[in-house]
N, C-alpha and C positions, 0 to 999 in steps of 0.2 A: 557622218553621213547626213545628207538633207533630204534625199529622195530614195525611195525604194520602188521596185517594180513588183506588181501583183497580177496574178491571172484573175480576170473578171469575166462576166457575162454581160455583154452590151446589147441593147435593144434599139433598133431603129425601124423604119418603114419596111426595111427588107427582112426583118425578123431578128432573131438571137444569133450572136456570134461570140465565141470566146477571143479575148484579146488581152495583150498586156497594157496595163495603165500605170502611169507614174503617180505615185502617192507620197505626199509630203510626210516627213517624220515628225511625230509629236511625242515628247518625252519629258518626264518629271525632272525637277531640279529644285533641291533645297537650298534656300539662300540663307547663310548664317552670318551673324555679326559678332565678332569676338567669340566665337564657339556657341552662340545661341541662335537656334533657327528661328528665323523671322518670317519666312514665306515659303509656301510649297507652291512652285510655279509649274505650268505646263508650258513647254516652249520648244521651238525649232533649235536643235543643237547647234552650237556656233555663237561666238560673241558672248559666251557665258559670263566672263568677267565683266565685260561692259554692261551686260543685263543686271548683275548683281549690283554693281556699283550705281547705275542709273536708278534702279529700283529703291536702293537705300537713300539715295539723294531725294528722289521724288517723295518719299515717305517722311523726310525730315530727320532721318537717322544719322547722316552724316551731312556736313555743311560744304564740302568742297572735295575735289580730288586729291588735295594735298593731305586730307585727313587720313587716306588710305596708306597704311604702312606695308601691307602685305596681302596678296590674294592667293588663297591656298585651295586648289582643288581638292575635293574630297571623293575620289573615284568619279565615275561618270555622271552621278546624279546629285552631287552635292558640291557647294562651293562656300568657303568662309572668308569674309572680309575682316581683316585685322586692322584696328584703328588705335589711336592714343588719344585719350582726353575727349572722346566723343561720347554723348549721351546715347543710350540704347532705348530711350523713351522718344517716340516721334515728336517733333517739334511743329506745333500748329500755328506758330506765330505768322500773322499775315506779312507777306513782303510788302515793300514800299511800291505804291502803284507806279506804272510806267507813265510818262508823259506822252499822250497821244500825238502832240505836236512835234515830238522829237523821234529819232530813231529812223528807220529806212522809210523813204517815199518810193512809191512804185506807180507805174501805169498798168492798165489792164493787159496790155500786151506783154509786160514784163512777167506778170503771173502766169500767163498761158505759155510763155517760154520755159519758165520753171517747170510747169506741169509736164510740158513735153519732154524735157530732160528727165523728170522723175520717172515717167513710164518706161524709158529705155532701160532703166536699171532693175526692173521687176523680172529678173531671170527665173526665180523659183515659181512665182506666179504663173508666168508664161507656159511652164511645163506642167503645172499641177492645178492651177485655179484655186489654190487653198491658203494662200498667205495674204496678211496685210503688210503694208509697208509704210515707212516713215523716212523722210529725208530732211537734212538740215542745211541751210544754204547761208551764206554771207550776204552782206548788204549789196554786193556786186552780182549776185546770182551764181557764185561759184559753189559747187556742192562741197559740203564739209564732211558729211557722212550720210550713208544710206544703210537701212537694215530691213530685212524681211523677217517675219515671225508668224506662227499660228495665232498669236494674239496680238491685236493692235497695240495694247499697252505695252507688250514686250518690246515690239519694234521701236516705239519711241524711247522707251528705257534704255535700249541698247545704243541709240544715237546719243542720247544725253550722257551716258556712262562713258562712251568713247571720247567725247569732247572733255568731260572731266578729267579723264586719265591723261589726255594730251594737253590739258591746260589751254583749251580753245573754246570753251563754252560761250565765253563773252563775244565771240565772233558770230555766234548764230543769230541771224535776223529774220529768218523766214523757216517756218516748219510746214512741211507738206505731209498730208496724210492720205491714204487710200480708203479711209474709213469715215464714219459719221464723226461729229465733233461733240462728244460727250463731256460732261463736267470733269470726269477724271482725266481726259486728254488735255482739256484746256488748263486744268490744274497743274498738270505736269509741266507744260509750256510755261505757264505763269511762274512756277517755282524756278524754272530754268532762265527766266526773264527773256523769253523769246517774243519779240514784239509782234509778229505777224504769225497766224496760225490759219492754214487753209486745208480744206479737205474736199473730196468729191461729193460727199453726201452732206446731209442737214445737221445742223447743231441742235443740241437740246436747250430748253428754256434756261436751265442752271448754267451751262456753258456760256450762253449769251450774257447772262446776268453777271457772272465772273469777269468775262472779258470787258464789259463795260465799266465795272467797278475797278478793274486793275489796269485801265488804259491800254488794253491789247487790241489789236486789229484781228477780227474773226471773219473768215471768208468761207462760205459754204456753196455747195453745188457748183464747185469750179470745174466746169465743163464747156471748154471753148466752143462757141464765142460768147459765153455768158458766165456769170457767177452772182451770188447774192452776198452783200456786205451788211454784216449784223452789228458791228462795233468797230470803233476806230477809224471813221472815214477820213479823219484829218490826215492820214498818211497816203490817201489815194490822190494821185494826179490825174485830173480828168482830161481825157484826150478829146 
């Protein structure tokens, strides 16, 4: 279940009135790797396997989707990822920087079209106003995966985890976020080698620093007809 209805008291210029309101579900999930709990997450139920795999990958606990041998749900609030030959100590080895002269090139209109499509998938947000979203697109602008969650980090982990499990992460060229571009979000995209990351809000200083060091393109304040380009302008086709 993603949404529940609650009786609330609403106030407006006409005064107070009771009504039913749609509230998004937030619930705990313990993520374990080979039986050892690594994370206590609060998430929107759904895509739990993808969330667990994506989180483990983003933390450097697994190196690929192929490393996952089995995904074992442990009741409603726990999930265990079984692997073979994987370290349970996070790997902090920096990835090879992307070449900003390579990868997808895009026009401003292309980005605006991606965001227009992105907004059409925010089903839970449209009903509750309480979720973040992430979407990953290929170089042609086709949606590969979209996820909503109460946590912006969870939404991106769900997308990355899905593509790892379907062996399609290499196809991800554009990442769109409904949130600000923090260091953690940029680091997840960097780990997944997503060349272009864009969001409706601002980036932080460390996110910009990481994007410039790693050859990523970072776009903030993506709100047609404008955006700010903070890193990787070599991929932009000027109209």
